[in-house]
Biopython code that builds the backbone (N, CA, C, O; Angstrom):
import numpy as np
from Bio.PDB.StructureBuilder import StructureBuilder

atoms = [
    (1, "MET", "N", (-9.807, 0.484, -18.925)),
    (1, "MET", "CA", (-9.889, -0.963, -19.011)),
    (1, "MET", "C", (-8.780, -1.625, -18.197)),
    (1, "MET", "O", (-8.971, -2.705, -17.637)),
    (2, "VAL", "N", (-7.628, -0.973, -18.138)),
    (2, "VAL", "CA", (-6.507, -1.545, -17.392)),
    (2, "VAL", "C", (-6.852, -1.663, -15.915)),
    (2, "VAL", "O", (-6.475, -2.637, -15.264)),
    (3, "ASP", "N", (-7.571, -0.671, -15.380)),
    (3, "ASP", "CA", (-7.942, -0.714, -13.960)),
    (3, "ASP", "C", (-8.910, -1.847, -13.645)),
    (3, "ASP", "O", (-9.050, -2.232, -12.485)),
    (4, "GLY", "N", (-9.578, -2.385, -14.661)),
    (4, "GLY", "CA", (-10.512, -3.471, -14.455)),
    (4, "GLY", "C", (-9.870, -4.844, -14.425)),
    (4, "GLY", "O", (-10.543, -5.840, -14.163)),
    (5, "LEU", "N", (-8.590, -4.905, -14.689)),
    (5, "LEU", "CA", (-7.898, -6.198, -14.684)),
    (5, "LEU", "C", (-7.804, -6.744, -13.264)),
    (5, "LEU", "O", (-7.691, -5.967, -12.316)),
    (6, "PRO", "N", (-7.848, -8.059, -13.096)),
    (6, "PRO", "CA", (-7.743, -8.638, -11.754)),
    (6, "PRO", "C", (-6.351, -8.433, -11.161)),
    (6, "PRO", "O", (-5.384, -8.173, -11.877)),
    (7, "ARG", "N", (-6.274, -8.558, -9.835)),
    (7, "ARG", "CA", (-4.996, -8.364, -9.138)),
    (7, "ARG", "C", (-3.945, -9.363, -9.551)),
    (7, "ARG", "O", (-2.753, -9.094, -9.403)),
    (8, "ASN", "N", (-4.348, -10.507, -10.064)),
    (8, "ASN", "CA", (-3.369, -11.524, -10.439)),
    (8, "ASN", "C", (-3.051, -11.502, -11.938)),
    (8, "ASN", "O", (-2.587, -12.505, -12.481)),
    (9, "SER", "N", (-3.294, -10.371, -12.612)),
    (9, "SER", "CA", (-2.974, -10.263, -14.037)),
    (9, "SER", "C", (-1.484, -9.985, -14.225)),
    (9, "SER", "O", (-0.794, -9.588, -13.287)),
    (10, "ARG", "N", (-1.001, -10.197, -15.435)),
    (10, "ARG", "CA", (0.404, -9.913, -15.737)),
    (10, "ARG", "C", (0.687, -8.415, -15.610)),
    (10, "ARG", "O", (1.783, -8.018, -15.215)),
    (11, "TYR", "N", (-0.299, -7.593, -15.944)),
    (11, "TYR", "CA", (-0.129, -6.143, -15.808)),
    (11, "TYR", "C", (0.086, -5.772, -14.335)),
    (11, "TYR", "O", (0.998, -5.012, -14.008)),
    (12, "ALA", "N", (-0.756, -6.311, -13.455)),
    (12, "ALA", "CA", (-0.617, -6.017, -12.023)),
    (12, "ALA", "C", (0.737, -6.494, -11.507)),
    (12, "ALA", "O", (1.348, -5.839, -10.663)),
    (13, "GLU", "N", (1.204, -7.627, -12.009)),
    (13, "GLU", "CA", (2.520, -8.129, -11.599)),
    (13, "GLU", "C", (3.623, -7.162, -12.046)),
    (13, "GLU", "O", (4.537, -6.853, -11.282)),
    (14, "ALA", "N", (3.524, -6.693, -13.290)),
    (14, "ALA", "CA", (4.537, -5.759, -13.804)),
    (14, "ALA", "C", (4.537, -4.462, -13.001)),
    (14, "ALA", "O", (5.602, -3.930, -12.687)),
    (15, "VAL", "N", (3.369, -3.955, -12.671)),
    (15, "VAL", "CA", (3.274, -2.723, -11.884)),
    (15, "VAL", "C", (3.871, -2.941, -10.498)),
    (15, "VAL", "O", (4.558, -2.063, -9.976)),
    (16, "SER", "N", (3.615, -4.107, -9.895)),
    (16, "SER", "CA", (4.130, -4.370, -8.551)),
    (16, "SER", "C", (5.648, -4.524, -8.528)),
    (16, "SER", "O", (6.264, -4.422, -7.467)),
    (17, "GLN", "N", (6.254, -4.767, -9.683)),
    (17, "GLN", "CA", (7.708, -4.917, -9.771)),
    (17, "GLN", "C", (8.408, -3.656, -10.278)),
    (17, "GLN", "O", (9.617, -3.681, -10.508)),
    (18, "ASP", "N", (7.679, -2.561, -10.457)),
    (18, "ASP", "CA", (8.222, -1.306, -10.981)),
    (18, "ASP", "C", (8.867, -0.516, -9.841)),
    (18, "ASP", "O", (8.161, 0.036, -8.996)),
    (19, "ASP", "N", (10.205, -0.456, -9.810)),
    (19, "ASP", "CA", (10.926, 0.223, -8.731)),
    (19, "ASP", "C", (10.638, 1.713, -8.681)),
    (19, "ASP", "O", (10.493, 2.272, -7.593)),
    (20, "GLU", "N", (10.551, 2.373, -9.834)),
    (20, "GLU", "CA", (10.284, 3.814, -9.858)),
    (20, "GLU", "C", (8.905, 4.124, -9.289)),
    (20, "GLU", "O", (8.750, 5.078, -8.526)),
    (21, "LEU", "N", (7.915, 3.339, -9.648)),
    (21, "LEU", "CA", (6.573, 3.533, -9.107)),
    (21, "LEU", "C", (6.567, 3.297, -7.602)),
    (21, "LEU", "O", (5.922, 4.034, -6.856)),
    (22, "ALA", "N", (7.284, 2.272, -7.157)),
    (22, "ALA", "CA", (7.367, 1.982, -5.722)),
    (22, "ALA", "C", (7.985, 3.149, -4.969)),
    (22, "ALA", "O", (7.507, 3.518, -3.897)),
    (23, "GLU", "N", (9.045, 3.732, -5.520)),
    (23, "GLU", "CA", (9.675, 4.903, -4.892)),
    (23, "GLU", "C", (8.667, 6.039, -4.755)),
    (23, "GLU", "O", (8.581, 6.670, -3.702)),
    (24, "ALA", "N", (7.904, 6.302, -5.814)),
    (24, "ALA", "CA", (6.921, 7.381, -5.791)),
    (24, "ALA", "C", (5.824, 7.108, -4.765)),
    (24, "ALA", "O", (5.386, 8.026, -4.072)),
    (25, "LEU", "N", (5.376, 5.859, -4.661)),
    (25, "LEU", "CA", (4.316, 5.533, -3.719)),
    (25, "LEU", "C", (4.798, 5.574, -2.279)),
    (25, "LEU", "O", (4.063, 6.014, -1.396)),
    (26, "VAL", "N", (6.017, 5.125, -2.028)),
    (26, "VAL", "CA", (6.552, 5.131, -0.667)),
    (26, "VAL", "C", (6.774, 6.560, -0.183)),
    (26, "VAL", "O", (6.655, 6.842, 1.009)),
    (27, "ASP", "N", (7.097, 7.460, -1.109)),
    (27, "ASP", "CA", (7.322, 8.850, -0.729)),
    (27, "ASP", "C", (6.036, 9.580, -0.360)),
    (27, "ASP", "O", (6.093, 10.642, 0.259)),
    (28, "LYS", "N", (4.878, 9.036, -0.726)),
    (28, "LYS", "CA", (3.610, 9.674, -0.370)),
    (28, "LYS", "C", (3.426, 9.611, 1.138)),
    (28, "LYS", "O", (3.819, 8.636, 1.778)),
    (29, "ASP", "N", (2.825, 10.660, 1.708)),
    (29, "ASP", "CA", (2.609, 10.718, 3.150)),
    (29, "ASP", "C", (1.534, 9.744, 3.614)),
    (29, "ASP", "O", (1.600, 9.250, 4.740)),
    (30, "ASP", "N", (0.567, 9.465, 2.789)),
    (30, "ASP", "CA", (-0.640, 8.784, 3.219)),
    (30, "ASP", "C", (-0.600, 7.308, 2.854)),
    (30, "ASP", "O", (-1.432, 6.822, 2.087)),
    (31, "LEU", "N", (0.380, 6.601, 3.415)),
    (31, "LEU", "CA", (0.486, 5.164, 3.162)),
    (31, "LEU", "C", (-0.413, 4.417, 4.136)),
    (31, "LEU", "O", (-0.073, 4.244, 5.307)),
    (32, "VAL", "N", (-1.540, 3.984, 3.649)),
    (32, "VAL", "CA", (-2.479, 3.219, 4.452)),
    (32, "VAL", "C", (-2.689, 1.899, 3.735)),
    (32, "VAL", "O", (-2.947, 1.887, 2.531)),
    (33, "PRO", "N", (-2.585, 0.791, 4.448)),
    (33, "PRO", "CA", (-2.816, -0.474, 3.769)),
    (33, "PRO", "C", (-4.182, -0.496, 3.094)),
    (33, "PRO", "O", (-5.186, -0.104, 3.688)),
    (34, "VAL", "N", (-4.206, -0.947, 1.880)),
    (34, "VAL", "CA", (-5.447, -0.980, 1.119)),
    (34, "VAL", "C", (-5.853, -2.431, 0.936)),
    (34, "VAL", "O", (-5.022, -3.281, 0.614)),
    (35, "GLY", "N", (-7.117, -2.708, 1.140)),
    (35, "GLY", "CA", (-7.618, -4.060, 0.978)),
    (35, "GLY", "C", (-7.943, -4.357, -0.471)),
    (35, "GLY", "O", (-7.584, -3.593, -1.367)),
    (36, "PRO", "N", (-8.615, -5.456, -0.694)),
    (36, "PRO", "CA", (-8.983, -5.825, -2.060)),
    (36, "PRO", "C", (-10.015, -4.862, -2.629)),
    (36, "PRO", "O", (-10.681, -4.137, -1.890)),
    (37, "ARG", "N", (-10.136, -4.865, -3.935)),
    (37, "ARG", "CA", (-11.147, -4.029, -4.579)),
    (37, "ARG", "C", (-12.543, -4.554, -4.235)),
    (37, "ARG", "O", (-12.726, -5.748, -4.002)),
    (38, "VAL", "N", (-13.503, -3.668, -4.207)),
    (38, "VAL", "CA", (-14.882, -4.055, -3.936)),
    (38, "VAL", "C", (-15.342, -5.068, -4.980)),
    (38, "VAL", "O", (-16.045, -6.023, -4.649)),
    (39, "SER", "N", (-14.952, -4.867, -6.232)),
    (39, "SER", "CA", (-15.377, -5.775, -7.301)),
    (39, "SER", "C", (-14.808, -7.176, -7.137)),
    (39, "SER", "O", (-15.359, -8.126, -7.692)),
    (40, "GLU", "N", (-13.723, -7.330, -6.390)),
    (40, "GLU", "CA", (-13.117, -8.645, -6.172)),
    (40, "GLU", "C", (-13.520, -9.265, -4.840)),
    (40, "GLU", "O", (-13.173, -10.412, -4.558)),
    (41, "PHE", "N", (-14.243, -8.521, -4.028)),
    (41, "PHE", "CA", (-14.638, -8.998, -2.703)),
    (41, "PHE", "C", (-15.998, -9.685, -2.819)),
    (41, "PHE", "O", (-17.015, -9.169, -2.355)),
    (42, "THR", "N", (-15.993, -10.846, -3.441)),
    (42, "THR", "CA", (-17.219, -11.603, -3.680)),
    (42, "THR", "C", (-17.751, -12.167, -2.362)),
    (42, "THR", "O", (-17.037, -12.170, -1.359)),
    (43, "PRO", "N", (-18.993, -12.643, -2.355)),
    (43, "PRO", "CA", (-19.503, -13.264, -1.115)),
    (43, "PRO", "C", (-18.626, -14.416, -0.634)),
    (43, "PRO", "O", (-18.480, -14.625, 0.570)),
    (44, "GLU", "N", (-18.040, -15.167, -1.575)),
    (44, "GLU", "CA", (-17.163, -16.276, -1.185)),
    (44, "GLU", "C", (-15.893, -15.758, -0.507)),
    (44, "GLU", "O", (-15.452, -16.306, 0.503)),
    (45, "VAL", "N", (-15.321, -14.716, -1.063)),
    (45, "VAL", "CA", (-14.115, -14.119, -0.474)),
    (45, "VAL", "C", (-14.452, -13.528, 0.891)),
    (45, "VAL", "O", (-13.661, -13.633, 1.828)),
    (46, "GLU", "N", (-15.617, -12.912, 1.004)),
    (46, "GLU", "CA", (-16.036, -12.343, 2.289)),
    (46, "GLU", "C", (-16.137, -13.433, 3.360)),
    (46, "GLU", "O", (-15.698, -13.235, 4.493)),
    (47, "MET", "N", (-16.715, -14.579, 2.999)),
    (47, "MET", "CA", (-16.843, -15.675, 3.958)),
    (47, "MET", "C", (-15.470, -16.257, 4.315)),
    (47, "MET", "O", (-15.217, -16.566, 5.479)),
    (48, "LEU", "N", (-14.588, -16.408, 3.331)),
    (48, "LEU", "CA", (-13.240, -16.901, 3.613)),
    (48, "LEU", "C", (-12.486, -15.932, 4.521)),
    (48, "LEU", "O", (-11.726, -16.352, 5.393)),
    (49, "THR", "N", (-12.699, -14.647, 4.313)),
    (49, "THR", "CA", (-12.061, -13.635, 5.150)),
    (49, "THR", "C", (-12.557, -13.748, 6.590)),
    (49, "THR", "O", (-11.769, -13.654, 7.531)),
    (50, "ALA", "N", (-13.856, -13.949, 6.758)),
    (50, "ALA", "CA", (-14.415, -14.114, 8.103)),
    (50, "ALA", "C", (-13.852, -15.377, 8.766)),
    (50, "ALA", "O", (-13.530, -15.362, 9.954)),
    (51, "ILE", "N", (-13.734, -16.464, 8.005)),
    (51, "ILE", "CA", (-13.159, -17.708, 8.545)),
    (51, "ILE", "C", (-11.712, -17.482, 8.954)),
    (51, "ILE", "O", (-11.287, -17.947, 10.012)),
    (52, "PHE", "N", (-10.953, -16.775, 8.126)),
    (52, "PHE", "CA", (-9.555, -16.460, 8.428)),
    (52, "PHE", "C", (-9.455, -15.706, 9.762)),
    (52, "PHE", "O", (-8.606, -16.010, 10.599)),
    (53, "ASP", "N", (-10.342, -14.718, 9.939)),
    (53, "ASP", "CA", (-10.329, -13.931, 11.179)),
    (53, "ASP", "C", (-10.676, -14.800, 12.392)),
    (53, "ASP", "O", (-10.032, -14.696, 13.436)),
    (54, "ARG", "N", (-11.693, -15.656, 12.254)),
    (54, "ARG", "CA", (-12.084, -16.520, 13.372)),
    (54, "ARG", "C", (-10.965, -17.498, 13.722)),
    (54, "ARG", "O", (-10.739, -17.775, 14.900)),
    (55, "LEU", "N", (-10.259, -18.027, 12.714)),
    (55, "LEU", "CA", (-9.145, -18.941, 13.001)),
    (55, "LEU", "C", (-8.037, -18.228, 13.771)),
    (55, "LEU", "O", (-7.420, -18.811, 14.662)),
    (56, "GLY", "N", (-7.789, -16.974, 13.427)),
    (56, "GLY", "CA", (-6.801, -16.199, 14.175)),
    (56, "GLY", "C", (-7.211, -16.015, 15.618)),
    (56, "GLY", "O", (-6.382, -16.101, 16.525)),
    (57, "GLU", "N", (-8.506, -15.758, 15.832)),
    (57, "GLU", "CA", (-9.006, -15.599, 17.200)),
    (57, "GLU", "C", (-8.906, -16.916, 17.966)),
    (57, "GLU", "O", (-8.574, -16.920, 19.151)),
    (58, "LEU", "N", (-9.193, -18.039, 17.292)),
    (58, "LEU", "CA", (-9.061, -19.339, 17.956)),
    (58, "LEU", "C", (-7.611, -19.617, 18.349)),
    (58, "LEU", "O", (-7.348, -20.149, 19.427)),
    (59, "GLY", "N", (-6.685, -19.262, 17.486)),
    (59, "GLY", "CA", (-5.274, -19.420, 17.820)),
    (59, "GLY", "C", (-4.896, -18.593, 19.032)),
    (59, "GLY", "O", (-4.124, -19.037, 19.882)),
    (60, "GLN", "N", (-5.443, -17.391, 19.109)),
    (60, "GLN", "CA", (-5.187, -16.515, 20.245)),
    (60, "GLN", "C", (-5.753, -17.130, 21.532)),
    (60, "GLN", "O", (-5.096, -17.115, 22.573)),
    (61, "ILE", "N", (-6.956, -17.663, 21.451)),
    (61, "ILE", "CA", (-7.592, -18.291, 22.618)),
    (61, "ILE", "C", (-6.791, -19.526, 23.043)),
    (61, "ILE", "O", (-6.579, -19.747, 24.236)),
    (62, "PHE", "N", (-6.351, -20.320, 22.084)),
    (62, "PHE", "CA", (-5.580, -21.524, 22.394)),
    (62, "PHE", "C", (-4.272, -21.154, 23.094)),
    (62, "PHE", "O", (-3.894, -21.784, 24.082)),
    (63, "ALA", "N", (-3.586, -20.136, 22.582)),
    (63, "ALA", "CA", (-2.326, -19.710, 23.204)),
    (63, "ALA", "C", (-2.573, -19.236, 24.631)),
    (63, "ALA", "O", (-1.795, -19.551, 25.531)),
    (64, "ALA", "N", (-3.643, -18.484, 24.846)),
    (64, "ALA", "CA", (-3.948, -17.980, 26.183)),
    (64, "ALA", "C", (-4.310, -19.130, 27.130)),
    (64, "ALA", "O", (-3.952, -19.098, 28.307)),
    (65, "SER", "N", (-5.009, -20.131, 26.627)),
    (65, "SER", "CA", (-5.410, -21.253, 27.485)),
    (65, "SER", "C", (-4.219, -22.105, 27.909)),
    (65, "SER", "O", (-4.280, -22.799, 28.923)),
    (66, "ARG", "N", (-3.138, -22.053, 27.135)),
    (66, "ARG", "CA", (-1.930, -22.806, 27.459)),
    (66, "ARG", "C", (-0.952, -21.970, 28.274)),
    (66, "ARG", "O", (0.185, -22.385, 28.500)),
    (67, "GLY", "N", (-1.387, -20.804, 28.713)),
    (67, "GLY", "CA", (-0.542, -19.968, 29.544)),
    (67, "GLY", "C", (0.374, -19.050, 28.767)),
    (67, "GLY", "O", (1.179, -18.330, 29.357)),
    (68, "GLY", "N", (0.264, -19.065, 27.465)),
    (68, "GLY", "CA", (1.100, -18.191, 26.641)),
    (68, "GLY", "C", (0.500, -16.799, 26.517)),
    (68, "GLY", "O", (-0.638, -16.546, 26.911)),
    (69, "LYS", "N", (1.294, -15.923, 25.963)),
    (69, "LYS", "CA", (0.805, -14.568, 25.746)),
    (69, "LYS", "C", (0.161, -14.515, 24.359)),
    (69, "LYS", "O", (0.801, -14.780, 23.342)),
    (70, "ALA", "N", (-1.097, -14.172, 24.357)),
    (70, "ALA", "CA", (-1.837, -14.098, 23.094)),
    (70, "ALA", "C", (-1.555, -12.752, 22.441)),
    (70, "ALA", "O", (-1.886, -11.701, 22.990)),
    (71, "GLY", "N", (-0.943, -12.796, 21.268)),
    (71, "GLY", "CA", (-0.660, -11.563, 20.544)),
    (71, "GLY", "C", (-1.919, -11.007, 19.904)),
    (71, "GLY", "O", (-2.961, -11.662, 19.864)),
    (72, "ARG", "N", (-1.802, -9.811, 19.414)),
    (72, "ARG", "CA", (-2.947, -9.160, 18.769)),
    (72, "ARG", "C", (-3.153, -9.788, 17.387)),
    (72, "ARG", "O", (-2.203, -9.958, 16.623)),
    (73, "VAL", "N", (-4.383, -10.121, 17.085)),
    (73, "VAL", "CA", (-4.724, -10.724, 15.807)),
    (73, "VAL", "C", (-5.071, -9.614, 14.825)),
    (73, "VAL", "O", (-5.944, -8.789, 15.091)),
    (74, "GLN", "N", (-4.385, -9.601, 13.697)),
    (74, "GLN", "CA", (-4.683, -8.626, 12.645)),
    (74, "GLN", "C", (-5.766, -9.208, 11.750)),
    (74, "GLN", "O", (-5.578, -10.279, 11.174)),
    (75, "PRO", "N", (-6.903, -8.518, 11.623)),
    (75, "PRO", "CA", (-7.938, -9.032, 10.725)),
    (75, "PRO", "C", (-7.481, -8.955, 9.270)),
    (75, "PRO", "O", (-6.644, -8.127, 8.911)),
    (76, "ALA", "N", (-8.039, -9.823, 8.448)),
    (76, "ALA", "CA", (-7.728, -9.812, 7.020)),
    (76, "ALA", "C", (-8.229, -8.500, 6.418)),
    (76, "ALA", "O", (-9.233, -7.956, 6.879)),
    (77, "PRO", "N", (-7.549, -7.989, 5.402)),
    (77, "PRO", "CA", (-7.966, -6.709, 4.824)),
    (77, "PRO", "C", (-9.322, -6.801, 4.139)),
    (77, "PRO", "O", (-9.652, -7.802, 3.503)),
    (78, "ARG", "N", (-10.091, -5.744, 4.284)),
    (78, "ARG", "CA", (-11.382, -5.600, 3.617)),
    (78, "ARG", "C", (-11.248, -4.465, 2.607)),
    (78, "ARG", "O", (-10.314, -3.667, 2.690)),
    (79, "PRO", "N", (-12.181, -4.388, 1.649)),
    (79, "PRO", "CA", (-12.147, -3.254, 0.711)),
    (79, "PRO", "C", (-12.356, -1.943, 1.457)),
    (79, "PRO", "O", (-13.113, -1.892, 2.427)),
    (80, "ARG", "N", (-11.691, -0.888, 1.010)),
    (80, "ARG", "CA", (-11.887, 0.447, 1.592)),
    (80, "ARG", "C", (-12.706, 1.266, 0.611)),
    (80, "ARG", "O", (-12.362, 1.381, -0.565)),
    (81, "THR", "N", (-13.782, 1.827, 1.106)),
    (81, "THR", "CA", (-14.676, 2.613, 0.266)),
    (81, "THR", "C", (-14.513, 4.095, 0.569)),
    (81, "THR", "O", (-13.817, 4.472, 1.512)),
    (82, "ALA", "N", (-15.151, 4.920, -0.224)),
    (82, "ALA", "CA", (-15.115, 6.367, 0.010)),
    (82, "ALA", "C", (-15.694, 6.685, 1.389)),
    (82, "ALA", "O", (-15.199, 7.575, 2.082)),
    (83, "ARG", "N", (-16.726, 5.970, 1.781)),
    (83, "ARG", "CA", (-17.327, 6.190, 3.106)),
    (83, "ARG", "C", (-16.308, 5.914, 4.206)),
    (83, "ARG", "O", (-16.234, 6.661, 5.182)),
    (84, "ASP", "N", (-15.524, 4.850, 4.058)),
    (84, "ASP", "CA", (-14.489, 4.526, 5.042)),
    (84, "ASP", "C", (-13.450, 5.647, 5.132)),
    (84, "ASP", "O", (-13.028, 6.025, 6.224)),
    (85, "ARG", "N", (-13.046, 6.172, 3.977)),
    (85, "ARG", "CA", (-12.040, 7.243, 3.969)),
    (85, "ARG", "C", (-12.574, 8.511, 4.613)),
    (85, "ARG", "O", (-11.851, 9.183, 5.349)),
    (86, "VAL", "N", (-13.836, 8.847, 4.345)),
    (86, "VAL", "CA", (-14.442, 10.036, 4.952)),
    (86, "VAL", "C", (-14.534, 9.851, 6.462)),
    (86, "VAL", "O", (-14.207, 10.763, 7.221)),
    (87, "ALA", "N", (-14.976, 8.680, 6.899)),
    (87, "ALA", "CA", (-15.090, 8.416, 8.340)),
    (87, "ALA", "C", (-13.729, 8.522, 9.013)),
    (87, "ALA", "O", (-13.624, 9.073, 10.109)),
    (88, "ARG", "N", (-12.692, 8.006, 8.377)),
    (88, "ARG", "CA", (-11.339, 8.082, 8.949)),
    (88, "ARG", "C", (-10.866, 9.532, 9.059)),
    (88, "ARG", "O", (-10.319, 9.935, 10.085)),
    (89, "ARG", "N", (-11.081, 10.314, 7.995)),
    (89, "ARG", "CA", (-10.682, 11.729, 8.035)),
    (89, "ARG", "C", (-11.421, 12.474, 9.144)),
    (89, "ARG", "O", (-10.829, 13.308, 9.830)),
    (90, "ARG", "N", (-12.707, 12.181, 9.323)),
    (90, "ARG", "CA", (-13.476, 12.841, 10.392)),
    (90, "ARG", "C", (-12.954, 12.452, 11.768)),
    (90, "ARG", "O", (-12.845, 13.302, 12.652)),
    (91, "ARG", "N", (-12.626, 11.163, 11.959)),
    (91, "ARG", "CA", (-12.068, 10.740, 13.253)),
    (91, "ARG", "C", (-10.737, 11.431, 13.525)),
    (91, "ARG", "O", (-10.480, 11.875, 14.644)),
    (92, "GLU", "N", (-9.886, 11.521, 12.492)),
    (92, "GLU", "CA", (-8.591, 12.183, 12.660)),
    (92, "GLU", "C", (-8.766, 13.662, 12.972)),
    (92, "GLU", "O", (-8.051, 14.206, 13.813)),
    (93, "LYS", "N", (-9.707, 14.316, 12.305)),
    (93, "LYS", "CA", (-9.965, 15.732, 12.551)),
    (93, "LYS", "C", (-10.475, 15.943, 13.981)),
    (93, "LYS", "O", (-10.047, 16.868, 14.671)),
    (94, "LYS", "N", (-11.389, 15.079, 14.414)),
    (94, "LYS", "CA", (-11.919, 15.166, 15.777)),
    (94, "LYS", "C", (-10.807, 14.935, 16.800)),
    (94, "LYS", "O", (-10.746, 15.616, 17.823)),
    (95, "HIS", "N", (-9.925, 13.968, 16.516)),
    (95, "HIS", "CA", (-8.801, 13.682, 17.409)),
    (95, "HIS", "C", (-7.869, 14.891, 17.515)),
    (95, "HIS", "O", (-7.477, 15.285, 18.613)),
    (96, "ARG", "N", (-7.515, 15.479, 16.356)),
    (96, "ARG", "CA", (-6.635, 16.656, 16.375)),
    (96, "ARG", "C", (-7.277, 17.814, 17.144)),
    (96, "ARG", "O", (-6.592, 18.539, 17.865)),
    (97, "SER", "N", (-8.585, 17.986, 16.988)),
    (97, "SER", "CA", (-9.294, 19.048, 17.696)),
    (97, "SER", "C", (-9.242, 18.814, 19.205)),
    (97, "SER", "O", (-9.013, 19.746, 19.975)),
    (98, "LEU", "N", (-9.453, 17.578, 19.617)),
    (98, "LEU", "CA", (-9.411, 17.247, 21.042)),
    (98, "LEU", "C", (-8.009, 17.432, 21.607)),
    (98, "LEU", "O", (-7.846, 17.963, 22.706)),
    (99, "VAL", "N", (-7.001, 16.998, 20.865)),
    (99, "VAL", "CA", (-5.614, 17.190, 21.312)),
    (99, "VAL", "C", (-5.314, 18.677, 21.443)),
    (99, "VAL", "O", (-4.669, 19.093, 22.405)),
    (100, "ALA", "N", (-5.769, 19.478, 20.495)),
    (100, "ALA", "CA", (-5.522, 20.920, 20.540)),
    (100, "ALA", "C", (-6.165, 21.553, 21.775)),
    (100, "ALA", "O", (-5.605, 22.480, 22.360)),
    (101, "ARG", "N", (-7.333, 21.057, 22.170)),
    (101, "ARG", "CA", (-8.018, 21.622, 23.343)),
    (101, "ARG", "C", (-7.386, 21.167, 24.648)),
    (101, "ARG", "O", (-7.227, 21.964, 25.573)),
    (102, "LEU", "N", (-7.026, 19.890, 24.728)),
    (102, "LEU", "CA", (-6.536, 19.350, 25.994)),
    (102, "LEU", "C", (-5.024, 19.449, 26.164)),
    (102, "LEU", "O", (-4.525, 19.613, 27.278)),
    (103, "LEU", "N", (-4.308, 19.349, 25.065)),
    (103, "LEU", "CA", (-2.844, 19.377, 25.114)),
    (103, "LEU", "C", (-2.328, 20.348, 24.066)),
    (103, "LEU", "O", (-1.744, 19.919, 23.071)),
    (104, "PRO", "N", (-2.525, 21.628, 24.260)),
    (104, "PRO", "CA", (-2.136, 22.588, 23.212)),
    (104, "PRO", "C", (-0.662, 22.520, 22.849)),
    (104, "PRO", "O", (-0.292, 22.814, 21.712)),
    (105, "HIS", "N", (0.185, 22.137, 23.799)),
    (105, "HIS", "CA", (1.622, 22.055, 23.511)),
    (105, "HIS", "C", (1.929, 20.870, 22.607)),
    (105, "HIS", "O", (2.990, 20.846, 21.984)),
    (106, "LYS", "N", (1.037, 19.882, 22.512)),
    (106, "LYS", "CA", (1.247, 18.728, 21.638)),
    (106, "LYS", "C", (0.591, 18.925, 20.264)),
    (106, "LYS", "O", (0.950, 18.249, 19.300)),
    (107, "ALA", "N", (-0.360, 19.842, 20.181)),
    (107, "ALA", "CA", (-1.131, 20.006, 18.961)),
    (107, "ALA", "C", (-0.283, 20.569, 17.821)),
    (107, "ALA", "O", (-0.406, 20.129, 16.678)),
    (108, "ASN", "N", (0.566, 21.528, 18.128)),
    (108, "ASN", "CA", (1.399, 22.156, 17.100)),
    (108, "ASN", "C", (2.867, 21.975, 17.476)),
    (108, "ASN", "O", (3.466, 22.855, 18.094)),
    (109, "PRO", "N", (3.446, 20.831, 17.100)),
    (109, "PRO", "CA", (4.854, 20.612, 17.459)),
    (109, "PRO", "C", (5.747, 21.651, 16.792)),
    (109, "PRO", "O", (5.459, 22.089, 15.678)),
    (110, "PRO", "N", (6.836, 22.053, 17.466)),
    (110, "PRO", "CA", (7.720, 23.032, 16.897)),
    (110, "PRO", "C", (8.358, 22.544, 15.602)),
    (110, "PRO", "O", (8.684, 21.364, 15.470)),
    (111, "SER", "N", (8.531, 23.440, 14.666)),
    (111, "SER", "CA", (9.168, 23.088, 13.398)),
    (111, "SER", "C", (10.653, 22.960, 13.591)),
    (111, "SER", "O", (11.247, 23.685, 14.389)),
    (112, "SER", "N", (11.278, 22.019, 12.849)),
    (112, "SER", "CA", (12.730, 21.861, 12.983)),
    (112, "SER", "C", (13.457, 22.538, 11.874)),
    (112, "SER", "O", (14.686, 22.505, 11.832)),
]
sb = StructureBuilder()
sb.init_structure("model")
sb.init_model(0)
sb.init_chain("A")
sb.init_seg("    ")
for serial, (resi, resn, name, xyz) in enumerate(atoms, 1):
    if name == "N":
        sb.init_residue(resn, " ", resi, " ")
    sb.init_atom(name, np.array(xyz, "f"), 0.0, 1.0, " ", f" {name:<3s}", serial, name[0])
structure = sb.get_structure()
């Protein structure tokens, strides 16, 4: 039931302020930014996220039209599903395989 609480609950706030938990999470190797939960990504939130992304792109276009350097626009986070994680692992595995074939000296760096 605790996992079903919204991100803005007092429980979520307490967890986000737990230094020991933060230490344990930062020590994990697989720190990947995580988006909102699927259950919280309502159609309204999805549309607001799309608007947020388009506004960032418009800002980039405006900066470029004024002769400025347009920085890279980071899209708003989306929910990550099991399918997304599997696809990412497959891409990483394919990348490592390609590196091993083309650059064998880079595939297995020497241990220190």
